[in-house]
N, C-alpha and C positions, 0 to 999 in steps of 0.2 A: 629678267624678272628678279626683283629684290627677294632676299631670303625670307622676309616676313610673308610676302605674297606666296612664295613657294610653299612655306609651311601651311598656309591656310588653304592652298589649292590642291595639295598632293594626296590627301588621305581619302580612302573610299567610304569611310563610315561617317564620322561626325563632321570632319572638316569640309566635306563636300557640301554640307548644308549651309556653310557660312557665306560662300561667295566673297566678293571683294566689296567693301563699303563704298558708297557714293559720297565722297567727302564734300561735294559741292551742293548736295541736295538741300541743305538748310538755306544756303545763300539763294538758291533758285526759288525756294518757297517764299522767302521774304519779298521777292519781286513779282510773284505770280499767284498771289492768293486769289481765290475765286470770289466773285461778287457775293456779298452776303455772308462771307466767312466770319465766324465768331472771332472777336478780338481777344487775344491771350496776353496776360501780363504775369508779373511775379506772384500775384495771388493764386493763379491756377497752378503755377510751378510749386508753390508752397503747399497747396492742397494735395498734390500728388505725393510729395515727400512725406507729408503727415500721414497719408493713408498707407504708404509703404511701411512706415514705422509701426503704425497701429496693427496692420495685418501681419507684419513680420514678427512683432512681439507675440501675438497670439499663436502663430504657427510654430515659433521656436519653443513656446511653452507646451503646446498641446499636440503638435505634430501637423504635417502638411495636409492630412486628411480633413482638418477643420478649416472651413471658411474659404477653400480655394474658389468656390463659385462666386464668393463676394469679390475676390480680387479680379476674376475674369470679367464679371459684370461691370465693375468700376472701370476696368480697362476699355472694354468695348463700348459702353454706353456714355461714359463721361470723358475719358481721356482721348479716345480716338478722334472725336470732332475737334479737339484742341490741336491735335497734330496737323489737321488740315486747315487750321485757322489762320488768322492774320497776326503776325508778331515780328519783332525786330530780330536781327540775327543773334544778338546776345540772349534774348529770351528764348529763341528757338533752340539754342544749344543747351540752355538750362532745362528746357522742357524735354528734349530728347534724352538728356542724361537722367532726369528723374523718371521718365517712362521706361528707360532701360532697367532701372532698379525694379520697377513694378513688374515688368515682363520677366525679369530674372526670378523674382519672387514666385510668380505663377509657375515657372518651370520647376523651381525647387519644390513647391507644393505638390505638383503633379508627380515628381520623382519620389517624393516621400509618401505619397498617398497609397501607392500600390505597385506591384511588380507585374504589370500586364503590358502587352505590346502597345495598346492604345495609350496608356499613361507614359510609357517610355518614349513613344513617338512625340507625344505632346511636349514632354520635358525637353527633348532635343530641339524641337522647333522653337520653343520659347527661348532657350539659351542662345540659339543661333540668331534669333531676332533681337535679343538683348545685346548681343555683340554688335550687330549692325547699327543699332540705335546709338550705342556708346561710341562706336568708331566715328559715326557721322557727327556726333557731338564733340569729337576731339578729346575724349576722356580716356586716357590709357589705363587708368586704374579700373574703371568700370568695364573696359574691354577685356582686360586680363581676368577680371572676376567672372565674366560670362564664359570665357574660355575654360576657366577652372571648373565651372559647372559641367561642361561637356567632358572635361578630363575625368572628373570623379564618376560621371555616368559610364564612361568607357571602362574605368577600373571595375566598377560594379558588374558590368556585362561581360568582362573578360576580353575586351579589345585592347590588348596590352600595348601593341605598337602604336596605335592611335592615341592611347592615353599618354604615352611618353612624348609623342609629338605635340600633343596639346599642352602638356606640362611645360615643354620647352618654349612653346609660344607664350604661355603665361609669364614665364620668367623674362622672356625678351620684352614683352610689353611693359613689364613692371620694373625693369632694371634701373631706370632713371628716376623712379619715384622717390620723393623725399618723405617716405613713410615706412619706417622699419617694419611695422606690423604687416603692411601689404607685401613687402619683400619676403618676410617670413612665411606668409600665407602661400605665395606662389612657389617659393623654393621647396616648401614641404609638400606641395602638390606634385612637383616633379619627383621628389624623393619617394613619395608613395607610389607613383606610377612605375618608377624604376624598380622599386622593391617587388611590386607585383610582377614585373617582367624578369625577375631574378637577376637583375643587374646590380650586384652588391656595390661595385665601385661607384657607379653613378648615384645610387641611393645614399650611400654613406657621405659622399661629397656634398650633395644638396641638403641632406639633413643637417650637416655641420653648418652650412651657410644659413639655413633657416634658424638654427640655434643662435648664431651670432646676431642675426637681425632681431630676433624676439627679445634678446637681452638688452637692446638699446632702448633709451627712453622713447615712449610713444609720443608722436606728434599730435597735433589737433585732429579730431575726428574728421574723416572724409565722408563721402557719400557712398562708398563701396562697403560691402560686407567685410572687406579686409580691415576696415577701421575697427571692427568689433572682434578681431582675431586676438583673443586674450592669451596670456601665458598659460592659462588653464586649458584652453582649446588646443594650443600648440602642444602641451604636454600629452594630451590624449592622442593626437594624431601621430606625434613622434613615438609614443609608446607602442602604437599598433604597427608602425613601420619597423621598430626594433623587434617586435614579436615576429613579424614576417621574416626578418633577417636571422631569427633564431636566438636573439639575446633576451631571454625571458626575464632575467634578473633586472636588467636595465628597463625593460618594458614595464615590469611591475612598479618600479620606482617612479617612472613617469606617470603611469595611470593613477597611482595613488597620491600624486603630488598635491592636488587641490580639488578633489571631487566636490566637496561641499561649498567651495567658493564659486563653482559654476552656477551662473544665475538663471539658467533655463532648465526646466524639469526634463524635457526631452533629452537634452544634451547630457544631463547628469545620469539619466537612466541608461543611456547607451554606454557611457564610461563605466558605470557599475557592472553592466553586463560583460563588457570586454575584460574588465579587471578580474571578475570571477572566473572567466575562461582561462586567463593567463595563470591565475593561482592554481586552478585545477591541473593545468599542464605541468606545473612545477611539483605536483604531488601534495599540495596544501589543500586537502579536501575540506577541512574545517573552515579555512579562510575563504574558500570558494563559496561554501554554503552560506556563510555569514554575509558575504558581499552580495550574493544573489538574493538574499532576503531583503536587503536594502534596495536592490534593483526592483523587486516586485512592489515594494512600498511606493517607489517613485513612478513606476510605469503605468499603474492603473488609470485608465481613461485616456491615455495618449493614443492618437491615431497616426501611427507612423509605421511604414513598412520595415524600417530598420529596427524599431523596437519589437515589432512582431517577429522578425527573423531572429532577433536575440532571444526572445522568449522561447521560440521553438527549438533553437540550438541548445538552450539550457535544459529544456525538458528531455531532449534526446540524450544529452550527456549524462543526465541524472539516472537514466535507466540502468546503467552498470552498477549503481549503488542501491539497488532495491532492498538490500538487507540493512540499510542505514535508515533509521526512523526519520532523521532530520531531512534526508534526501527525499523520502517518500512524501513527507509533509510538504516540502517545497513543490514537488510535482503536482500534488493535489491542489495546492494553492494556485499554482500557475494555470491550471485548467480552469479555475474560476475567475482569473484575471480578465477584465474587459479591456480590450485594446482595439 
């Protein structure tokens, strides 16, 4: 068994959901389309890509709790018949790759919508299916991005060994890509998983590799979310890794690097929440309160489990400062914030 197959087959939590992709399925489909199957061309592929962008832009701005049902409905009612349609092998690979993005987006939306067993299970299944579609399409970047979704979910749920294993699979799938942002994306994923696993050596090594990659000129945008992994997003992720490793000074520098350059309100809110927490841990109460004020300005109306968790974390931490009027004002304002 090759190392990649071993990685994908050996874990009991998320990896077991992946199975091994059927690399010949698209070729077979082009030869065995059912009578009456709808004919699919580049127009349908372009439509899927357009919908991924439109729905993804909305979710990135307002949170995964917005419009997930629209993504799922489009997937099941419009795209599913195309996957069973009549197409050339080239169109089939493009269609499977585009659908992988849509399925991945549905998984991300489910994960961001809420922290329930049902939504966690949905997200895992969507990510696993996105991986299979991408692998069948022969797209290593989309494959690695789907694995990253599973790795991040494992980190969030405390499956540390599985998160590291999935992070290693991300890096392996992406190591030959001519896209430095993708390389930075996957290296940072592994660094984050290793930091959560208290493996300082591995975390430091892969954080340095991600920094080297993000510092290189960006290539043309690809189809994966990795193409949108900006230096600002990297700075946030690396800042939280550094905080986990105990380097709060460096963490603050990274988190404060480019907050207002982040183009999505949900992302900006999460960065502000994290920065406030790091400043509080450093003893900078005034800095934390000021940052959390900006966080509340940004967070109102976002439907995201991460933003909800950040809001609750802030409210709990502010309890120890009941004698500080600014802290009490923030707690009261947080209670009125609609998320």
